[in-house]
N, C-alpha and C positions, 0 to 999 in steps of 0.2 A: 452267419457271425465267425471272428476269428475263435480257436480258443487261447486260452492261457498261453499254452505252450508253444501256439504258433507265433503269438505274440512276441513268447521270449525270443525265440529262435529268430525272427526276425531282428530283436536288440543284439543280439550276440553277432548279427551280419554285419549290423550297424556300427556296431561296436567295432569291428575287424576293419574295416572301410575305414573309420574316421581316423583310428591308429595308424592307418599304411599313410592316409592323406598327410599329417602330421608327422611323421616321418619325415616326406619326401617334403613336405616345407621345411623340416632340420636343415635339412640336404641345401636346400635353396641358399638357406640362409650360411650355411658354412661357406657356402662359393659365391655370395656376396664380399664375406670375408677376404675371400682368398682376393675376390678380383681389388679392394679398397687395399690389402696388403701390396699388391702388384702394383698397382696406381700412385702409392706414396700416401692414400687418405687415410689419416689418422682418424679422423671422426667417424665412429662406430656406430653412436648413435645419434638419431633424428625425430629432433621431434615434430617436427611438422608432416615428414613422411608417418611416423603413427598414429597422427591427430586425425589424417585423411582417414587410415584405415580406417580405424577404430568408427569416423562419419559415415563410410561407405557401411559397415557392419552392421550399424544401424536402421540404416536408408532401408537395404533389401532384406531387413529382419521381416518374416510374416507370422511371429509368436508359433505356438503360444508362449514359448520363452519375452520376458519387454526385451525392449532394447539396448537399457540399462544391463541386465542380464547376459545379455549375451553377448555385450561390448567387456563386461567381467573378463568373461573364458575366452574371446580372444587376447584380451590384455596379458595374461597368463602365458598365453603361447607365443605369444610375440617376445615377452620376456626371458621362457624356457630356451626361444631360437635367437635371441640377442646374447644369450650368455654363450652361446654356441662360440657365437664368432670372440667378444669379450665380456665375462659378466663384470657389469658395472657397479663401481663401488658409490654409495651414496651417503652421505654425512645429512647427518638431522640434529635437530634439537631434541635430545634426551630427559628422562631415562627410558629404556627400552621399551615398550608398550604404551605409549603416549598418544595422544591421537594424531602428530606428527609425523609420528615413524607409520601411523595407519594412512595419512596424505602418503608417505613416501612411497607404501607397496601399492596403493591403489593407482599412485603414476605409474610406477616401474616396475608393478609385479613382482610376487615372490620370490624371482629368481634371482633380483639382485642382492645384492650386500648393502644391507643397513646399517651407519655406525653412528652410534648416539654420544652427540658431545655435550657440555653441560652450560654450555653460552652461545648465544647465535652469532656473537664475534665471533667464536673456535670455529665456528660451522662456517661462515665464512674467509679465514685463514687456511681451515684444511682444501678448501677449493681452490682459493690462488693458488697454491703451495703443491695442487698438482694431486697433492694425496687422497684427492677421493675426487671422481669426474663428476657428481652436480653436490650442491647442498638442498634441504627441504626446511624452509622456515617459515614460521608462521606470521600474516601480516596484515588482516582484521578479524575481529568477527562483530557480526552481526546486534550482538549484545552490549558490547566491552568496547568496541571500536577500534581504533589503529594502536598495530604495536609499533610504536615509534622507534623503538631498538631496532627494526628492521630498516624502518625508512632512516635512520640516521645514518646505517652503514653504509648506504649506496652514497654519500656525503664523500666520502675518500675509498672506498673501492671500487677497481675495475671490473669488476664479476657484470654479466648479463642475467639480466631473468630473459630466461630460454620455458619458461611456462608457469601455469597456476592449477592448483587443485580447489575446486573448490567442495568443502565437504560437510555433510551434516552431522549434527555434534549432538549424538546418543547417550545418552547416560546408563548405564543397568547396573542393578544391584545384583553381583557378583559377591559369591561366596563358597565354601564345602559343604554348609548343611541343604538342608532336602526343606525348611521350609521357614517365611517369616517369623514365626512364632521362636527359634531357634536361637534369635538373632538378637543377640543382648547389645554387640557396639559396632560402629560403622566408621569406618576411617573415609577417607578423601578429602579433597580438597578444597580448598576453602569456596574458590569460586564456583565448584560443583556443587557444594550445601547450598550455597544459594539458587545458583541454577533449579535446585529440587527439592526444594523447602515445604512446598505444600506435599508434595508428594507423602513426605518424611514424617510431616504432622500428621497426615491420614492414614498410616500404615505403619509409621514405627515410628510414634510419640516415645515409646519408653525408652527407646534405645537410645546411648549414649553415643554421642557424636563427636571425631577426634581428628584434629585435624592435621595431616600431613604434607608434606613438601612437594606430592602431584600423585595421579590416578594410578599412576602404574606401582608407586612405593605403597599405595594403600591398599591394591593387589597384593601386593607381595605381603603385605598385612595380615591379609587376610586369608593367602594360602597357608600360614606359619601357625593362626590362632583359630582354637575355635571357638564357637559360638559366636563369629563375624561374619561382616559382611561387609563389600569396599563398593563406592562409586568409581563405574569406571568405564572404558570403550570396551569394543567386542576385542581387540587385540590385547588387553594385558592379560582376558582374562582367558584366551587360549598362550599367553606364553605362562601363567601362573594355573592352569589347571581349575581354575576356576565356572561354574555353572552360571545362568542368570536365576536368580529368584523372581524378577521380575526385570522389564524391557521398557526403552523409553519412558525413562521415569524424570526427565526436567519438565520443568512446568511450562516451558514456551517451545512446542513442536519446531519452530522453524529459525530455532537456533543453528547457524549456519556458521565458519571459521572459511576465510581464504588462507592458503599458503601460496609461498612461491620457490618455483624452481631455481636456483642459481648456477650459472657456468661460467667457460672462460669463451666458449665460443656464439656468435650471434645465429639464429635461428630465420631461415625461409620463410616464405609466404607459405599457408596452409589452405588459404582461401576463406577463414574467420578469425582472424587477429583481430588483438590490442597489439598496442604500443604504451608502452609508461615513456614518461620524460620527468624529467627537474630541472626546472624554470627557476630566474631569479631576473631579477628588475630592478632600476634606481627606485631609490624612494622617490619617488613625485605620483602629483595626483592624475586620476586616470591609471595609474602602473600596470596594475590584476586587467584592467580591460584592452589595456594595447595585448596583452599577451593570450587575452582569450579568442580577441577578436579576427585574426586570422583563422581560426579553428568555427568561428559562424560563418563567414565569410567561404570557407570552400566546401558547408558542408557536414562538419566532423562532430558527431556527437561526443562526448566529455562522459566518462562511464565514473570520474572519481578526481576530487580534489582538495590537497588536504600543503596547510602550511606548517615548517618548523622553523625554528631557529637556523639559522647559517652560521654558526659558529664560529661567522668572522669578525662579527662586529656587535654592539647591544643594540634591541630590535633591527636589527638586518635578518629576514627572514628567504627560507627557498619555497616551493612549488613543487610539491607533486602532482600529478598527473597523467592519470589515464584515459586513449583516447580510444574510438573507434577505429580498426583496419591496421594495416603493416606500413611500417615506416617507410618499403618501397615502396605501395603505390601511389602512382602520379596525383591524387588530388592530398595525402597525406605527405607527402614529399615537397608538392608544392606549398601548405600551408607552414610544414617546419623551413623552410625556406625563407618565406617573406618571415618568418618569426625571429629566426635567427637575425634579421638584420634591427629588431627592434630590443631583444632580450639581450641583458648582462651575460648569460649562460642558457645557453638547449645542451643538456646532455641526456642522449635516448640510450635510458637505462635497460630498454629490451623490447623487441617486438615477438609475438608469441602467441600460438593457439588460445581461445579461449575456453575456458575452463567450462564446462556441462555439469549442471546441481543434479546431481541422482536424489 
């Protein structure tokens, strides 16, 4: 059997080799940047390319690290290498420390520059103006439903959906204190209190509960005041220097939020894609059926359909539809062409790599 010192020497040698290879990869990224500049290609970030790389990382993983953990490591390497070409500026629905920022970091890595904004429409405007490369906004929660403000922005915005992030929402009890017995007051957003009610009643029934505007604000208050704690995520804890007194205290462990990546350019096929559409039709019998029938005929599955007021006339509605496949695939393209002949409006909001749930 190898001695402890022998194993440590082996780790040291592996670390040197890993570092050498990362540096070599970074130099390749710099070369790609130079080639793109010479050819006039201004698009440095390719969502479909990164999705393919991460899918390959998971496919060839042989453990003992999990597929998701290995993908996270490569995500950060890719983020750092991309920053050598040009650091990305990512607008997100703030403030700092929210789950939307966590989604942005999960998708783009920590080498991207994240910029918090106060409202969803501000995120759209920042990207439309070119002040940010991409934006990240919430669109759907498994317990609260659709974020209608995000959907409504696509009625007038010309931005594309370039990707999605599916994030399991884990609430942690964060504090400066060392034990639950020291916690006299808890700060949190109203929704988080509701989602953690059973745990709080069982473990901190006597603590005062104070509602604040966001979980990030709750973490900031807990960092400033003794005898307090906050319900928030890991990003907020890292930002404000708090540690977890209890992890995953949500009553529903499958609470999940989906976020959209919005940008100014379209995304090429990755091999595992979705397409989002905005559809409208005249108010007549069988109108919705006529919208959906081309997808059935071409064997295309719908993953989401939502209706929203069109804002054009009273009782006039549009439909947001997510389908499997990329808009450029032959069967999807054929269905869209057929649909275009019957619908009052067909707008492709984006075709993008399907997100994996960690």
